[in-house]
C-alpha positions in Angstrom: -18.0 0.8 5.6 -14.0 -0.8 5.5 -11.3 -0.9 7.3 -8.2 -1.1 7.1 -5.3 -2.2 9.9 -2.1 -1.7 7.9 1.3 -4.0 9.5 4.3 -5.4 9.1 6.9 -1.6 8.9 10.5 -1.0 9.9 14.1 -0.2 10.4 15.2 -1.8 6.8 19.1 -1.4 5.1 19.5 0.3 2.0 18.5 -2.5 -0.2 16.9 -4.1 2.1 13.3 -6.4 1.7 9.5 -5.7 3.7 6.2 -7.2 3.3 3.6 -5.1 4.8 -0.4 -6.3 5.0 -3.5 -4.9 5.5 -6.7 -6.8 6.6 -9.8 -5.5 5.6 -13.0 -6.3 7.9 -16.2 -6.2 6.9 -18.1 -8.3 3.8 -17.3 -6.8 1.1 -13.4 -6.8 0.4 -13.6 -7.7 -3.5 -15.5 -5.0 -3.0 -13.2 -2.8 -3.5 -10.2 -1.6 -5.3 -6.6 -1.5 -3.4 -4.0 1.1 -2.8 -0.9 2.0 -1.2 0.5 5.4 -0.5 3.3 6.4 1.3 3.3 9.9 3.4 7.3 11.6 4.6 7.9 13.4 7.2 6.8 17.7 5.6 5.5 15.9 2.1 2.3 15.1 0.7 0.9 11.4 0.1 1.9 10.4 -2.3 0.5 7.1 -4.0 2.5 3.9 -4.2 0.7 0.9 -6.1 -3.2 0.1 -6.8 -4.2 -2.8 -7.3 -8.3 -4.0 -9.2 -11.2 -6.2 -7.3 -9.9 -9.5 -9.1 -6.2 -8.5 -9.2 -6.5 -7.9 -12.8 -5.1 -4.0 -12.9 -2.7 -3.5 -11.7 -0.4 0.4 -11.5 3.0 1.5 -9.6 4.3 5.0 -9.2 7.1 5.2 -11.7 9.0 6.5 -8.3 8.8 1.9 -7.3 8.7 0.7 -10.4 10.2 -2.7 -10.5 11.0 -2.8 -7.0 7.6 -3.3 -5.3 4.8 -5.6 -6.2 0.9 -4.9 -4.8 -1.7 -8.3 -4.3 -4.6 -9.7 -3.0 -6.1 -12.6 -1.6 -9.9 -12.0 -1.7 -10.1 -14.9 0.1 -8.4 -13.6 3.4 -9.5 -9.9 2.9 -5.7 -8.7 2.5 -3.4 -7.0 0.6 -0.2 -6.9 0.3 2.9 -4.7 -0.6 6.1 -6.5 -1.2 9.3 -3.8 -1.0 12.5 -4.5 -2.8 15.8 -2.7 -3.0 15.1 -0.3 -0.5 16.3 3.3 -0.4 15.9 5.9 1.8 13.9 7.5 0.0 10.9 4.9 0.4 11.0 6.3 4.2 7.4 7.1 5.0 4.5 5.7 6.7 2.5 3.6 4.5 -1.3 3.9 4.7 -3.6 1.1 3.2 -6.7 2.9 1.2 -10.0 1.7 -0.6 -12.1 2.4 -3.8 -14.6 1.8 -5.2 -12.9 2.5 -8.5 -8.7 1.8 -9.0 -7.3 5.1 -9.5 -4.2 6.6 -8.5 -5.9 9.6 -7.0 -6.0 9.6 -3.7 -9.6 12.1 -3.8 -10.7 8.4 -5.2 -9.7 6.3 -2.1 -12.7 6.6 0.7 -11.4 4.3 3.7 -8.2 4.3 5.2 -6.2 2.4 7.4 -4.5 4.1 10.3 -0.8 3.9 8.2 2.9 1.8 9.4 5.9 3.0 9.4 8.3 2.5 6.9 12.4 3.4 7.7 15.0 2.6 5.3 18.2 3.6 6.9 21.5 4.3 4.2 
């Protein structure tokens, strides 16, 4: 079982950058593909990015491609989301999640963090 804790959210102006971190507990971190999802008020939780166990396979949502970068450090049980050229529409609660398979589908993720708020002002 994985326990996930996100950090790094905050308030930033449009065009700015933020780096989100997700710390995973347990000895089986390398067993999981990791993903980032986000949920804006009144909207469903949506896929942002995912990375395979080794980091060799990465997928992004079209809305963040070229602006966001997902990475992981298996030695430290950490996954990151570097967000650049932020837009007001990126405002949401961002969630880290763990899955047994690389997937863009929320239903494939078994473990979730509590989320971290990202607010982008115009």
